[in-house]
C-alpha positions as YAML, in Angstrom:
chain: A
units: angstrom
residues:
- id: 1
  name: MET
  ca: [12.34, -39.20, -136.23]
- id: 2
  name: LYS
  ca: [15.72, -38.72, -137.64]
- id: 3
  name: ILE
  ca: [17.01, -35.36, -138.65]
- id: 4
  name: LYS
  ca: [18.59, -35.56, -142.12]
- id: 5
  name: THR
  ca: [18.74, -31.82, -143.05]
- id: 6
  name: SER
  ca: [18.73, -28.61, -141.10]
- id: 7
  name: GLU
  ca: [19.01, -25.34, -143.01]
- id: 8
  name: PHE
  ca: [19.14, -21.88, -141.62]
- id: 9
  name: ILE
  ca: [16.44, -19.76, -143.29]
- id: 10
  name: ILE
  ca: [16.21, -16.25, -141.70]
- id: 11
  name: SER
  ca: [16.78, -14.14, -138.61]
- id: 12
  name: ASN
  ca: [14.64, -11.21, -137.70]
- id: 13
  name: THR
  ca: [12.52, -9.15, -135.14]
- id: 14
  name: ASP
  ca: [9.59, -8.52, -137.53]
- id: 15
  name: ILE
  ca: [6.95, -11.31, -137.38]
- id: 16
  name: LYS
  ca: [5.76, -10.14, -140.86]
- id: 17
  name: LYS
  ca: [9.12, -11.36, -142.17]
- id: 18
  name: CYS
  ca: [8.93, -14.86, -140.76]
- id: 19
  name: PRO
  ca: [8.62, -17.77, -143.37]
- id: 20
  name: LYS
  ca: [5.00, -18.32, -144.64]
- id: 21
  name: PRO
  ca: [3.14, -20.47, -142.06]
- id: 22
  name: THR
  ca: [2.67, -23.31, -144.43]
- id: 23
  name: LYS
  ca: [4.73, -25.88, -142.28]
- id: 24
  name: PRO
  ca: [4.52, -26.85, -138.59]
- id: 25
  name: GLU
  ca: [6.68, -24.89, -136.19]
- id: 26
  name: TYR
  ca: [8.42, -25.55, -133.02]
- id: 27
  name: ALA
  ca: [10.05, -22.72, -130.89]
- id: 28
  name: PHE
  ca: [12.50, -23.01, -128.08]
- id: 29
  name: ILE
  ca: [12.83, -20.43, -125.26]
- id: 30
  name: GLY
  ca: [14.13, -20.31, -121.81]
- id: 31
  name: ARG
  ca: [15.97, -18.08, -119.32]
- id: 32
  name: SER
  ca: [19.42, -16.91, -120.38]
- id: 33
  name: ASN
  ca: [22.17, -19.46, -120.20]
- id: 34
  name: VAL
  ca: [19.75, -22.51, -119.77]
- id: 35
  name: GLY
  ca: [21.60, -24.45, -122.50]
- id: 36
  name: LYS
  ca: [19.13, -23.64, -125.39]
- id: 37
  name: SER
  ca: [21.72, -23.56, -128.13]
- id: 38
  name: SER
  ca: [23.46, -26.72, -126.97]
- id: 39
  name: LEU
  ca: [20.01, -28.43, -126.83]
- id: 40
  name: ILE
  ca: [19.12, -27.43, -130.37]
- id: 41
  name: ASN
  ca: [22.53, -28.56, -131.68]
- id: 42
  name: MET
  ca: [21.98, -31.93, -129.95]
- id: 43
  name: LEU
  ca: [18.61, -32.49, -131.48]
- id: 44
  name: THR
  ca: [19.76, -31.66, -134.98]
- id: 45
  name: GLY
  ca: [23.16, -33.25, -134.72]
- id: 46
  name: ARG
  ca: [24.83, -30.10, -135.84]
- id: 47
  name: LYS
  ca: [27.55, -28.73, -133.49]
- id: 48
  name: GLN
  ca: [27.19, -25.12, -134.75]
- id: 49
  name: LEU
  ca: [23.67, -24.81, -136.05]
- id: 50
  name: ALA
  ca: [22.77, -22.54, -133.15]
- id: 51
  name: LYS
  ca: [25.52, -20.44, -131.65]
- id: 52
  name: ILE
  ca: [26.71, -21.14, -128.26]
- id: 53
  name: SER
  ca: [28.09, -18.53, -125.90]
- id: 54
  name: GLY
  ca: [29.26, -18.30, -122.33]
- id: 55
  name: LYS
  ca: [27.61, -14.90, -122.18]
- id: 56
  name: PRO
  ca: [23.81, -14.80, -121.46]
- id: 57
  name: GLY
  ca: [21.66, -13.13, -123.97]
- id: 58
  name: LYS
  ca: [23.60, -14.15, -127.07]
- id: 59
  name: THR
  ca: [20.41, -14.90, -129.10]
- id: 60
  name: ARG
  ca: [18.76, -11.65, -129.97]
- id: 61
  name: LEU
  ca: [16.66, -12.51, -132.91]
- id: 62
  name: ILE
  ca: [13.98, -14.89, -134.07]
- id: 63
  name: ASN
  ca: [16.04, -17.56, -135.92]
- id: 64
  name: HIS
  ca: [14.27, -19.94, -138.28]
- id: 65
  name: PHE
  ca: [15.74, -23.27, -139.27]
- id: 66
  name: LEU
  ca: [14.05, -25.57, -141.79]
- id: 67
  name: ILE
  ca: [14.32, -29.26, -140.67]
- id: 68
  name: ASN
  ca: [14.02, -32.20, -143.12]
- id: 69
  name: ASN
  ca: [12.22, -29.75, -145.46]
- id: 70
  name: GLU
  ca: [9.07, -30.44, -143.26]
- id: 71
  name: TRP
  ca: [8.94, -28.28, -140.32]
- id: 72
  name: TYR
  ca: [10.54, -25.24, -138.81]
- id: 73
  name: LEU
  ca: [12.73, -25.09, -135.64]
- id: 74
  name: VAL
  ca: [12.79, -21.56, -134.11]
- id: 75
  name: ASP
  ca: [15.40, -20.30, -131.66]
- id: 76
  name: LEU
  ca: [13.99, -17.43, -129.62]
- id: 77
  name: PRO
  ca: [15.90, -15.05, -127.36]
- id: 78
  name: GLY
  ca: [16.14, -16.02, -123.75]
- id: 79
  name: TYR
  ca: [14.28, -14.06, -121.02]
- id: 80
  name: GLY
  ca: [15.64, -13.18, -117.64]
- id: 81
  name: TYR
  ca: [19.20, -12.11, -117.00]
- id: 82
  name: ALA
  ca: [21.12, -10.53, -119.91]
- id: 83
  name: LYS
  ca: [23.52, -7.65, -120.05]
- id: 84
  name: ILE
  ca: [21.57, -5.49, -122.38]
- id: 85
  name: SER
  ca: [19.89, -2.13, -121.93]
- id: 86
  name: LYS
  ca: [16.38, -1.80, -120.53]
- id: 87
  name: GLN
  ca: [15.21, -0.35, -123.98]
- id: 88
  name: GLU
  ca: [16.58, -3.20, -125.81]
- id: 89
  name: ARG
  ca: [15.10, -5.78, -123.39]
- id: 90
  name: ASN
  ca: [11.67, -4.08, -123.88]
- id: 91
  name: ILE
  ca: [12.17, -4.53, -127.65]
- id: 92
  name: TRP
  ca: [12.85, -8.24, -127.16]
- id: 93
  name: LYS
  ca: [9.66, -8.60, -125.00]
- id: 94
  name: GLY
  ca: [7.73, -6.96, -127.70]
- id: 95
  name: PHE
  ca: [8.61, -9.05, -130.69]
- id: 96
  name: ILE
  ca: [8.90, -12.35, -128.65]
- id: 97
  name: LYS
  ca: [5.28, -11.88, -127.31]
- id: 98
  name: ASP
  ca: [3.99, -10.96, -130.86]
- id: 99
  name: TYR
  ca: [5.55, -14.14, -132.15]
- id: 100
  name: ILE
  ca: [4.32, -16.46, -129.43]
- id: 101
  name: LEU
  ca: [0.74, -15.01, -129.47]
- id: 102
  name: THR
  ca: [0.16, -14.55, -133.16]
- id: 103
  name: ARG
  ca: [2.25, -17.12, -135.09]
- id: 104
  name: GLU
  ca: [-0.59, -19.26, -136.44]
- id: 105
  name: ASN
  ca: [1.66, -22.40, -137.31]
- id: 106
  name: LEU
  ca: [3.27, -22.63, -133.90]
- id: 107
  name: MET
  ca: [2.48, -26.11, -132.88]
- id: 108
  name: ASN
  ca: [4.43, -25.99, -129.64]
- id: 109
  name: LEU
  ca: [6.61, -23.80, -127.58]
- id: 110
  name: PHE
  ca: [9.35, -25.65, -125.68]
- id: 111
  name: VAL
  ca: [10.06, -23.82, -122.36]
- id: 112
  name: LEU
  ca: [13.56, -24.87, -121.24]
- id: 113
  name: ILE
  ca: [14.21, -25.08, -117.50]
- id: 114
  name: ASP
  ca: [17.61, -25.69, -115.80]
- id: 115
  name: SER
  ca: [17.14, -28.86, -113.82]
- id: 116
  name: ARG
  ca: [19.80, -27.75, -111.21]
- id: 117
  name: HIS
  ca: [17.55, -25.10, -109.74]
- id: 118
  name: LYS
  ca: [14.55, -25.17, -107.75]
- id: 119
  name: PRO
  ca: [11.27, -23.39, -109.18]
- id: 120
  name: GLN
  ca: [12.09, -19.84, -110.36]
- id: 121
  name: ASN
  ca: [9.37, -17.19, -110.26]
- id: 122
  name: ASN
  ca: [10.04, -15.86, -113.81]
- id: 123
  name: ASP
  ca: [9.78, -19.38, -115.29]
- id: 124
  name: LEU
  ca: [6.56, -19.99, -113.41]
- id: 125
  name: GLU
  ca: [5.08, -16.61, -114.41]
- id: 126
  name: PHE
  ca: [6.13, -17.11, -118.05]
- id: 127
  name: MET
  ca: [4.34, -20.45, -118.13]
- id: 128
  name: GLN
  ca: [1.30, -19.08, -116.34]
- id: 129
  name: HIS
  ca: [1.06, -16.38, -119.08]
- id: 130
  name: LEU
  ca: [1.29, -19.05, -121.72]
- id: 131
  name: GLY
  ca: [-1.63, -21.03, -120.23]
- id: 132
  name: GLU
  ca: [-3.72, -17.97, -119.86]
- id: 133
  name: ASN
  ca: [-3.20, -17.13, -123.52]
- id: 134
  name: GLU
  ca: [-3.80, -20.80, -124.60]
- id: 135
  name: VAL
  ca: [-0.29, -21.23, -126.12]
- id: 136
  name: PRO
  ca: [0.52, -24.89, -126.45]
- id: 137
  name: PHE
  ca: [3.87, -25.66, -124.69]
- id: 138
  name: ALA
  ca: [6.01, -28.43, -123.21]
- id: 139
  name: ILE
  ca: [8.80, -28.31, -120.61]
- id: 140
  name: ILE
  ca: [12.33, -29.41, -121.17]
- id: 141
  name: PHE
  ca: [14.49, -29.80, -118.11]
- id: 142
  name: THR
  ca: [17.99, -29.26, -119.36]
- id: 143
  name: LYS
  ca: [21.54, -30.17, -117.99]
- id: 144
  name: LEU
  ca: [20.48, -33.59, -116.75]
- id: 145
  name: ASP
  ca: [24.02, -34.74, -116.65]
- id: 146
  name: LYS
  ca: [24.86, -32.19, -113.93]
- id: 147
  name: LEU
  ca: [22.73, -33.87, -111.18]
- id: 148
  name: SER
  ca: [21.98, -37.29, -109.66]
- id: 149
  name: LYS
  ca: [18.81, -39.06, -110.51]
- id: 150
  name: LYS
  ca: [17.51, -38.29, -107.02]
- id: 151
  name: GLN
  ca: [18.20, -34.51, -107.41]
- id: 152
  name: ILE
  ca: [16.55, -34.45, -110.82]
- id: 153
  name: LYS
  ca: [13.41, -36.17, -109.53]
- id: 154
  name: GLU
  ca: [13.27, -33.89, -106.43]
- id: 155
  name: ASN
  ca: [13.59, -30.70, -108.64]
- id: 156
  name: VAL
  ca: [11.06, -31.88, -111.26]
- id: 157
  name: ASN
  ca: [8.60, -32.82, -108.51]
- id: 158
  name: LEU
  ca: [9.03, -29.47, -107.01]
- id: 159
  name: TYR
  ca: [8.03, -27.80, -110.28]
- id: 160
  name: LYS
  ca: [5.06, -30.14, -110.74]
- id: 161
  name: LYS
  ca: [3.93, -29.17, -107.17]
- id: 162
  name: GLU
  ca: [4.18, -25.54, -107.98]
- id: 163
  name: LEU
  ca: [2.34, -25.81, -111.34]
- id: 164
  name: LEU
  ca: [-0.49, -27.91, -109.78]
- id: 165
  name: LYS
  ca: [-1.21, -24.95, -107.45]
- id: 166
  name: THR
  ca: [-2.85, -23.17, -110.42]
- id: 167
  name: TRP
  ca: [-3.09, -25.92, -113.12]
- id: 168
  name: GLU
  ca: [-5.59, -28.75, -113.29]
- id: 169
  name: GLU
  ca: [-3.46, -30.68, -115.64]
- id: 170
  name: LEU
  ca: [0.34, -30.69, -116.01]
- id: 171
  name: PRO
  ca: [2.03, -29.86, -119.43]
- id: 172
  name: THR
  ca: [4.11, -32.49, -121.18]
- id: 173
  name: PHE
  ca: [7.65, -32.58, -120.02]
- id: 174
  name: PHE
  ca: [11.01, -33.95, -120.87]
- id: 175
  name: VAL
  ca: [14.27, -34.29, -119.26]
- id: 176
  name: SER
  ca: [17.50, -33.83, -121.36]
- id: 177
  name: SER
  ca: [21.19, -33.44, -121.56]
- id: 178
  name: ALA
  ca: [23.05, -31.94, -124.59]
- id: 179
  name: VAL
  ca: [26.18, -34.00, -123.28]
- id: 180
  name: ASN
  ca: [24.80, -37.51, -123.30]
- id: 181
  name: LYS
  ca: [21.84, -36.82, -125.68]
- id: 182
  name: ALA
  ca: [19.23, -37.82, -123.15]
- id: 183
  name: GLY
  ca: [15.79, -36.95, -124.25]
- id: 184
  name: LYS
  ca: [16.63, -36.55, -127.89]
- id: 185
  name: GLU
  ca: [14.60, -39.42, -129.05]
- id: 186
  name: GLU
  ca: [11.61, -38.45, -126.85]
- id: 187
  name: ILE
  ca: [11.47, -34.79, -127.89]
- id: 188
  name: LEU
  ca: [11.88, -35.63, -131.70]
- id: 189
  name: ASN
  ca: [9.12, -38.32, -131.44]
- id: 190
  name: PHE
  ca: [6.92, -35.76, -129.78]
- id: 191
  name: ILE
  ca: [7.50, -33.43, -132.70]
- id: 192
  name: GLU
  ca: [6.93, -36.06, -135.26]
- id: 193
  name: HIS
  ca: [3.53, -36.98, -133.67]
- id: 194
  name: THR
  ca: [2.63, -33.30, -133.38]
- id: 195
  name: ASN
  ca: [3.46, -32.71, -137.12]
- id: 196
  name: LYS
  ca: [0.69, -35.21, -138.02]
- id: 197
  name: LEU
  ca: [-1.84, -33.06, -136.25]
- id: 198
  name: PHE
  ca: [-0.80, -30.01, -138.47]
- id: 199
  name: ILE
  ca: [-1.27, -32.10, -141.54]
- id: 200
  name: ASN
  ca: [-4.71, -33.15, -140.48]
- id: 201
  name: GLN
  ca: [-5.63, -29.56, -139.93]
- id: 202
  name: LYS
  ca: [-4.82, -28.55, -143.59]
...
């Protein structure tokens, strides 16, 4: 798949104000500072489509982008560390949970994992929650360029080992780098294939 057009549609915290669910939708989420905005910009070929910040917790809304006039890309707030109040963090949890569990055209949730780190409890718990609620998701290991091939393989295998303690089958996963565009073709091909499943359901 080649992305020819990418258009910002709306930002909000009210699920009812999201675009009508008439097109397939793919959301991106991960711990704060995992490289989500950089990945989205790399996939779309737009340097400033998603705002990049050195400060964790920059994304605070559900951001919808229309891609090729065919499907929605959704940038969700990160979970984990962010310098915000407990009250605001609870608000985030509320509308993110509502979106993930009730958005009927959500074809896949991409969970971003920083490939430099060993398995983190909040990532594992989040994915466990997705599985228990039958939310389709895939893992994207980010910042591939920061490690050697050996280190990446070791860290990815550690995640696989942890997941297999409670999962019978592993979710689809990708390794990526916003710097050298690794994983771009594989992720977009996955979306293109999954889009066809949405069409078949209509």
